[in-house]
BAMI-360515 format. One line per 4 residues: their letters; for each residue z, x, y of C-alpha. Coordinates in nm, 4 decimals, always signed. Each point is the difference from the previous one (the first is absolute). Layout:
BEGIN
a	Z:X:Y  ...
This chain:
BEGIN
mset	-7.6770:+1.6813:+4.6909  -0.2249:+0.3033:+0.0345  -0.0291:-0.0620:+0.3739  +0.3759:+0.0044:+0.0466
rvpd	+0.1296:+0.2825:-0.2159  -0.0180:+0.3625:+0.1074  -0.2205:+0.1911:-0.2499  +0.0331:+0.3425:+0.1672
ldaw	+0.3246:+0.0805:+0.1793  -0.1420:+0.2980:+0.1953  -0.3019:-0.1949:+0.1180  +0.2194:-0.2922:+0.1023
iasl	+0.2335:+0.2230:+0.2016  -0.3002:+0.1601:+0.1682  -0.1406:-0.3421:+0.0892  +0.3258:-0.0832:+0.1784
tqpa	-0.0721:+0.2771:+0.2515  -0.3333:-0.1523:+0.0979  -0.0364:-0.2134:+0.3183  -0.0867:-0.2981:-0.2191
alie	+0.3633:-0.0101:-0.1132  +0.1057:-0.0853:+0.3556  -0.2359:-0.2962:-0.0070  +0.1630:-0.1222:-0.3200
lgal	+0.3474:+0.0461:+0.1455  -0.1055:-0.1942:+0.3090  -0.1400:-0.2793:-0.2170  +0.3259:-0.0156:-0.2003
asca	+0.2066:-0.0081:+0.3192  -0.2194:-0.2805:+0.1366  +0.0405:-0.1932:-0.3239  +0.3797:+0.0388:+0.0210
viaw	+0.0110:-0.1218:+0.3618  -0.2262:-0.2984:-0.0748  +0.1999:-0.0901:-0.3133  +0.3280:+0.0144:+0.1928
avaa	-0.1396:-0.2095:+0.2856  -0.1382:-0.2669:-0.2329  +0.3263:-0.0126:-0.2019  +0.2065:-0.0245:+0.3196
lvcr	-0.2252:-0.2780:+0.1325  +0.0268:-0.1977:-0.3238  +0.3774:+0.0538:-0.0079  +0.0356:-0.1184:+0.3589
tvgs	-0.2103:-0.3069:-0.0772  +0.1842:-0.0882:-0.3184  +0.3419:+0.1079:+0.1290  +0.1288:+0.1369:-0.3310
rssa	+0.1293:+0.3435:+0.0929  +0.3197:+0.0647:-0.1945  +0.1380:+0.2538:-0.2423  -0.0589:-0.2469:-0.2868
simf	-0.3665:-0.0623:+0.0867  -0.2284:+0.1488:-0.2629  -0.3177:-0.0156:+0.2082  +0.1357:+0.1284:+0.3326
gkri	+0.3368:+0.1624:-0.0680  +0.2258:+0.0792:+0.2933  -0.2187:+0.2530:+0.1848  -0.3530:-0.1035:-0.1049
vdgv	-0.0617:+0.3380:-0.1638  +0.2545:-0.0708:-0.2760  -0.1784:-0.3161:-0.1113  -0.2881:-0.0481:-0.2422
lfpl	-0.2578:-0.1275:+0.2499  -0.0265:+0.3280:+0.1943  -0.0835:+0.2303:-0.2971  -0.2282:-0.2687:-0.1445
llvc	-0.2026:-0.0209:+0.3216  +0.0023:+0.3789:+0.0283  -0.1443:+0.0423:-0.3505  -0.2722:-0.2574:+0.0675
layl	-0.0960:+0.1574:+0.3334  +0.0098:+0.3488:-0.1517  -0.2397:-0.1093:-0.2758  -0.2325:-0.1444:+0.2632
aral	+0.0191:+0.3174:+0.2093  -0.0717:+0.2171:-0.3031  -0.3051:-0.2099:-0.0877  -0.1314:+0.0461:+0.3552
lvsw	+0.0669:+0.3749:+0.0160  -0.1195:+0.0979:-0.3472  -0.3653:+0.0085:+0.1133  +0.0726:+0.1909:+0.3226
vpla	+0.2552:+0.2697:-0.0772  +0.1275:+0.1666:-0.3188  +0.3297:-0.1606:-0.0994  +0.3091:+0.2158:-0.0331
vfki	+0.2978:-0.1792:+0.1552  -0.0845:-0.3355:-0.1568  -0.0010:+0.1540:-0.3489  +0.3749:+0.0523:+0.0252
ampv	+0.0800:-0.2746:+0.2500  -0.1241:-0.2933:-0.2082  +0.2169:+0.0716:-0.3076  +0.3012:+0.0612:+0.2255
lisl	-0.0532:-0.3293:+0.1838  -0.0441:-0.1929:-0.3242  +0.3197:+0.1558:-0.1393  +0.1870:-0.0934:+0.3168
lvir	-0.1293:-0.3564:-0.0278  +0.1122:-0.0283:-0.3633  +0.3429:+0.1458:+0.0787  +0.0504:-0.2185:+0.3074
lgvk	-0.1093:-0.3165:-0.1842  +0.2241:+0.0663:-0.2984  +0.3035:+0.0973:+0.2086  -0.0186:-0.2954:+0.2401
vlqa	-0.0525:-0.2547:-0.2766  +0.2924:+0.1378:-0.2034  +0.2259:+0.0022:+0.3063  -0.0875:-0.3612:+0.0795
afmd	+0.0398:-0.1178:-0.3606  +0.3154:+0.1880:-0.1057  +0.1685:+0.0887:+0.3331  +0.2186:+0.3145:-0.0240
rplv	+0.0627:+0.0158:-0.3720  +0.0320:+0.3499:-0.1553  -0.3008:-0.0605:-0.2271  -0.2254:-0.0340:+0.3055
rvle	+0.0508:+0.3625:+0.1010  -0.0889:+0.1216:-0.3478  -0.3173:-0.2101:+0.0002  -0.0902:+0.1245:+0.3484
rtis	+0.0226:+0.3631:-0.1125  -0.1996:-0.0793:-0.3133  -0.2807:-0.1637:+0.1987  -0.0057:+0.2923:+0.2445
wvaw	-0.0194:+0.2642:-0.2718  -0.2711:-0.1860:-0.1929  -0.2093:-0.0597:+0.3135  +0.0216:+0.3614:+0.1201
lamv	-0.0686:+0.1375:-0.3491  -0.3081:-0.2210:-0.0328  -0.1150:+0.1168:+0.3451  +0.0332:+0.3688:-0.0935
lwvs	-0.1880:-0.0504:-0.3270  -0.2682:-0.1995:+0.1797  -0.0574:+0.2566:+0.2732  +0.0084:+0.2969:-0.2353
gllp	-0.2505:-0.1632:-0.2346  +0.2382:+0.0160:-0.2972  +0.0460:-0.3760:-0.0304  -0.3084:-0.0627:-0.2212
vvle	+0.0945:+0.2946:-0.2214  +0.3591:-0.1200:-0.0416  -0.1122:-0.3564:-0.0731  -0.2499:+0.1225:-0.2576
eldq	+0.2646:+0.2058:-0.1772  +0.2466:-0.2899:+0.0022  -0.2713:-0.2230:-0.1453  -0.0185:+0.2279:-0.3048
ivwk	+0.3627:-0.0678:-0.0972  -0.0448:-0.3184:-0.2049  +0.2180:-0.1846:-0.2473  -0.0463:-0.3247:-0.1854
vggs	+0.2198:-0.3004:+0.0764  -0.0651:-0.2853:-0.2382  -0.3703:-0.0717:+0.0035  -0.0752:+0.1764:+0.3312
kmsv	-0.0046:+0.3571:+0.1242  +0.1850:+0.1119:+0.3081  -0.0004:+0.3245:+0.1941  +0.2311:+0.1606:+0.2547
rtmi	-0.2576:-0.0716:+0.2693  -0.0006:-0.3682:-0.0937  +0.3778:-0.0126:+0.0178  +0.0094:+0.1689:+0.3419
egal	-0.2737:-0.2249:+0.1357  +0.1827:-0.3031:-0.1386  +0.3264:+0.1067:+0.1632  -0.1724:+0.0581:+0.3345
taga	-0.1845:-0.3316:-0.0248  +0.3208:-0.1834:-0.0885  +0.1813:+0.1703:+0.2896  -0.2768:-0.0971:+0.2429
mliv	+0.0022:-0.3580:-0.1254  +0.3786:-0.0244:+0.0288  -0.0054:+0.1400:+0.3541  -0.2618:-0.2560:+0.1025
tlwi	+0.1926:-0.2870:-0.1622  +0.3257:+0.1177:+0.1598  -0.1756:+0.0110:+0.3355  -0.1312:-0.3541:-0.0409
ssai	+0.3357:-0.1316:-0.1252  +0.1884:+0.1698:+0.2865  -0.2359:-0.1578:+0.2514  +0.0450:-0.3419:-0.1636
etrl	+0.3796:+0.0411:-0.0054  +0.0095:+0.0984:+0.3671  -0.2154:-0.2989:+0.0903  +0.2062:-0.2437:-0.2069
lrsa	+0.3442:+0.1175:+0.1141  -0.0820:+0.0538:+0.3664  +0.1333:-0.3321:+0.1335  +0.1751:-0.1511:-0.3026
tgge	+0.3664:-0.1034:+0.0091  +0.2483:-0.1753:-0.2298  -0.1442:-0.1735:-0.3025  -0.3542:+0.0791:+0.1087
lslr	+0.0896:+0.3698:-0.0080  +0.1165:-0.0311:-0.3616  -0.3192:-0.1728:-0.1125  -0.2216:+0.2502:+0.1801
kaas	+0.1972:+0.2889:-0.1498  -0.0565:-0.1404:-0.3480  -0.3717:-0.0468:+0.0706  -0.0196:+0.3561:+0.1322
natr	+0.1663:+0.1472:-0.3091  -0.2231:-0.2018:-0.2323  -0.3125:+0.1035:+0.1931  +0.0962:+0.3677:-0.0143
allm	+0.0643:-0.0126:-0.3760  -0.3300:-0.1830:-0.0611  -0.2020:+0.2416:+0.2144  +0.1547:+0.3047:-0.1661
fvgl	-0.0750:-0.1449:-0.3450  -0.3615:-0.0764:+0.0940  -0.0417:+0.3446:+0.1564  +0.1361:+0.1715:-0.3100
mlav	-0.2308:-0.2007:-0.2259  -0.3004:+0.0879:+0.2165  +0.0972:+0.3673:-0.0085  +0.0334:-0.0033:-0.3786
savg	-0.3345:-0.1781:-0.0326  -0.1679:+0.2479:+0.2383  +0.1084:+0.2913:-0.2212  -0.1690:-0.1625:-0.2976
idlt	+0.2989:-0.1189:-0.2005  -0.0548:-0.3296:-0.1791  +0.2453:-0.2563:+0.1336  +0.0164:-0.1733:-0.3379
afsv	+0.2023:+0.2998:-0.1185  +0.2912:-0.1329:+0.2051  +0.0177:-0.3253:-0.1959  +0.2453:+0.1479:-0.2505
lgga	+0.2093:+0.1422:+0.2846  +0.0007:-0.3388:+0.1705  +0.1227:-0.1650:-0.3170  +0.2746:+0.2586:-0.0400
igvg	+0.1119:-0.0525:+0.3573  +0.0090:-0.3742:-0.0575  +0.2192:+0.0431:-0.3072  +0.2265:+0.2383:+0.1928
vgfg	+0.0407:-0.2484:+0.2826  +0.0710:-0.2777:-0.2466  +0.2683:+0.1866:-0.1959  +0.1323:+0.3032:+0.1829
lqkl	-0.0528:-0.0988:+0.3634  +0.1245:-0.3572:-0.0005  +0.2591:+0.0567:+0.2706  -0.2399:+0.1954:+0.2186
aany	-0.2724:-0.2635:-0.0354  +0.2547:-0.2757:+0.0684  +0.1091:+0.1738:+0.3214  -0.3585:+0.0350:+0.1212
vsgf	-0.0839:-0.3614:-0.0800  +0.3235:-0.1141:+0.1652  -0.0858:+0.1982:+0.3124  -0.3319:-0.1757:+0.0413
vila	+0.1643:-0.3369:-0.0720  +0.2566:+0.0617:+0.2756  -0.2716:+0.0960:+0.2467  -0.2217:-0.2922:-0.0952
ersm	+0.2756:-0.2650:+0.0082  +0.1483:+0.1431:+0.3217  +0.3462:-0.0992:-0.1228  +0.1247:+0.3314:+0.1328
rigd	-0.1461:+0.1789:+0.3013  +0.0545:+0.3272:+0.1788  +0.2847:-0.0527:+0.2459  +0.1797:-0.2710:-0.2004
nvrv	+0.3771:+0.0259:-0.0443  +0.0698:-0.0421:-0.3731  +0.2884:+0.0323:-0.2436  -0.0769:+0.1069:-0.3571
dnfe	+0.2334:+0.1345:-0.2689  +0.2960:+0.0106:+0.2451  -0.2038:+0.2117:+0.2431  -0.0954:-0.1418:+0.3387
givt	-0.2512:+0.1455:+0.2415  -0.3365:-0.0255:+0.1707  -0.3273:+0.0375:-0.1890  -0.1732:+0.3051:+0.1478
qina	-0.2835:+0.0535:-0.2458  -0.1616:-0.1899:-0.2876  -0.1953:+0.2236:-0.2361  -0.1868:-0.0823:-0.3159
rytl	+0.2877:+0.1103:-0.2270  +0.3172:-0.0190:+0.2090  +0.1435:-0.1361:+0.3249  +0.2104:+0.1936:+0.2502
irsl	+0.3036:-0.1831:+0.1417  +0.1985:+0.1650:+0.2793  +0.3591:-0.1100:+0.0492  +0.1685:-0.0304:+0.3391
agre	+0.2015:+0.3116:-0.0907  -0.3207:+0.2055:-0.0162  -0.0272:+0.0250:-0.3786  -0.3351:-0.0707:-0.1630
sivp	-0.0268:-0.1556:-0.3434  -0.3096:+0.0229:-0.2205  -0.0208:-0.3329:-0.1827  -0.2564:-0.0479:-0.2806
nell	-0.2226:-0.2976:+0.0730  +0.0726:-0.1562:-0.3384  +0.3652:-0.0361:+0.1031  -0.1046:-0.1971:+0.3074
ittr	-0.1987:-0.2403:-0.2169  +0.2395:-0.0525:-0.2914  +0.3375:-0.0083:+0.1819  +0.1526:-0.2075:+0.2773
venl	-0.0872:+0.1314:+0.3465  +0.1470:-0.1366:+0.3223  -0.2549:+0.0150:+0.2800  +0.2003:-0.0503:+0.3170
slad	-0.3147:-0.0027:+0.2127  -0.2144:-0.2390:-0.2028  +0.0934:-0.3316:+0.1649  +0.3092:+0.0181:+0.2220
srvw	+0.1402:+0.3227:+0.1392  +0.3463:-0.1520:+0.0569  +0.2779:+0.1384:-0.2199  +0.3525:-0.1386:-0.0497
lfsv	+0.2888:+0.2478:+0.0017  +0.3742:-0.0474:-0.0264  +0.3334:+0.1780:+0.0249  +0.3337:-0.0921:-0.1624
vsvg	+0.3281:+0.0224:+0.1949  +0.3581:-0.0576:-0.1222  +0.2874:-0.1046:+0.2301  +0.3651:-0.0908:-0.0552
yesd	+0.1039:-0.3505:-0.1049  +0.1946:-0.0489:+0.3221  -0.3116:+0.0573:+0.2170  -0.1558:-0.2685:+0.2222
vdlv	-0.3035:-0.1087:-0.2015  -0.1881:-0.1537:+0.2938  +0.0505:+0.3127:+0.2099  -0.1152:+0.2247:-0.2842
msll	-0.3175:-0.2039:-0.0518  -0.0714:+0.0089:+0.3742  +0.0479:+0.3773:+0.0161  -0.2255:+0.0583:-0.3000
tqaa	-0.2732:-0.2192:+0.1462  +0.0190:+0.1750:+0.3357  -0.0142:+0.3452:-0.1650  -0.3298:-0.0938:-0.1646
lnqa	-0.1414:-0.1494:+0.3208  +0.0830:+0.3168:+0.1935  -0.2868:+0.1773:-0.1786  -0.3469:-0.0633:+0.1442
rvlr	-0.1698:+0.0310:-0.3395  +0.1905:-0.3014:-0.1384  -0.2075:-0.3170:+0.0299  +0.1342:-0.2944:+0.1992
dpgp	-0.2086:-0.2545:-0.1891  +0.1252:-0.0280:-0.2648  +0.3232:+0.1409:+0.1339  +0.2753:+0.1817:-0.1905
svnl	+0.2324:-0.1931:-0.2285  +0.3619:+0.0699:-0.0957  +0.1568:-0.1474:-0.3127  +0.3367:+0.0259:-0.1700
vafg	-0.1168:+0.0947:-0.3475  +0.3174:+0.0851:-0.1924  +0.3778:+0.0083:+0.0001  +0.0450:+0.3588:-0.1016
vdgl	+0.2986:+0.1657:-0.1562  +0.0786:+0.1835:+0.3234  -0.1480:-0.2328:+0.2648  -0.2674:-0.2455:+0.1110
efkv	-0.3573:+0.1128:-0.0613  -0.2698:-0.0937:+0.2539  -0.3726:+0.0575:-0.0303  -0.2004:+0.0382:+0.3217
gfwi	-0.3734:-0.0405:-0.0614  -0.2859:+0.0537:+0.2420  -0.3811:+0.0237:+0.0117  -0.2153:+0.2877:+0.1268
adpe	-0.3768:+0.0165:+0.0521  -0.0507:+0.3785:-0.0141  +0.1217:+0.1271:-0.3400  -0.2194:+0.3074:+0.0402
ngsd	+0.2490:+0.1277:+0.2609  +0.2802:+0.0094:-0.2577  +0.2849:-0.2283:-0.1033  +0.2941:+0.2332:-0.0611
nlrs	+0.0012:+0.1173:+0.3622  +0.0169:-0.3576:+0.1291  +0.2686:-0.0975:-0.2506  +0.2033:+0.3028:+0.1099
linl	-0.0198:-0.0989:+0.3679  +0.1136:-0.3538:-0.0793  +0.2869:+0.1247:-0.2168  +0.1150:+0.2331:+0.2783
dilk	-0.0077:-0.2892:+0.2471  +0.1977:-0.2184:-0.2435  +0.2628:+0.2713:-0.0488  +0.0383:+0.0443:+0.3755
slre	+0.0324:-0.3769:+0.0611  +0.2574:-0.0482:-0.2761  +0.2134:+0.2849:+0.1301  -0.0168:-0.1283:+0.3581
nhie	+0.1207:-0.3429:-0.1156  +0.2688:+0.1475:-0.2295  -0.1515:-0.1486:-0.3117  +0.1118:+0.1870:-0.3072
ipyp	-0.2471:+0.1395:-0.2486  +0.2066:+0.0002:-0.3202  +0.0175:+0.2853:-0.2439  +0.0665:-0.0395:-0.3718
qrvv	+0.3660:-0.0618:-0.0758  +0.1412:+0.0706:-0.3414  +0.3463:-0.0477:-0.1510  +0.1312:+0.2972:-0.1923
htra	+0.2755:-0.0607:-0.2558  +0.2273:+0.2903:-0.0844  +0.2215:+0.0165:-0.3052  +0.3539:+0.1301:+0.0316
a	+0.0777:+0.3128:-0.1944
């Protein structure tokens, strides 16, 4: 640390005016060019340049690999130059480069793990401020003094003593562990979901979520252990959480367990057309706690997974995608029954979505109060394209055919009795 910080500001500024500073600047520029070339070569070989890539980013310089290589090369260059020229530029350059690496790593991992959520921006600013503050304290030589003062603020927690320095170091260690675990879990999720579809996509999504939760738990435990906190102290907390799950979080636990059961049994997959609780739509997402179902009208319903396990669910895509629909038509008693049945059958066959095998069927189902009631039924193989629109087209065709053939569609007739005054 003594080689990096600036003990005398005036002497450091004076050393920047020496010719040796140009040599350091040239070495840093060479390190930057070499780091960019190596990162670009690796990116071209791997073929992973995208805005979501943590290692390469979208423009090479916004990834993690470029600042990482630059820091390594800068350390190597400083080790070679320290015995030849007095260092001035490297004393400020190394902390700046390390801060940039920390900021870039934290930002890219958070963006890949949490997308564009509002919390990500707050965490990005926090990482930036902490990294730059640590860099300033490091360069100015105040970091050891601040740490020593923070180490003097001690309080007793149970049977152990803790200080402000220990708490800060624990928070930083936990943050570093969580960033590393998020990085690993994001890479695993990208690898698992890259070419998965249908039921395989659901299983891989469940495995990805479980892996991320496990890695974050392990990382947090390692961070707590690295600070010096005895893990046996969490046994009481674990028991309390177990009691809370057993009594107060029964519904939540049931939804999570149901979600994994659905994904494991593959009874419902992303893309299936289902009907549950009088709501019909396509399954767009299966999460650990709930499932998203999007109706053909564009509405999305959030259905708890427990409801999908304990209630009756119609999966229209599970075995046979064919669906039977029908429409009811009333005509006058004096109408030609054979002609009516022929017109109804032809109206259904006029639509290309109606299956020919099995073909539509027309039945006289009731002798109504006002007329004869016919039911025209037909099969379709694409329920995801909607049923009301097809039924409307068939009804319009039926109405047109009946009017052309002068077949009366009766209206309710009532007898009204009046009493003389």
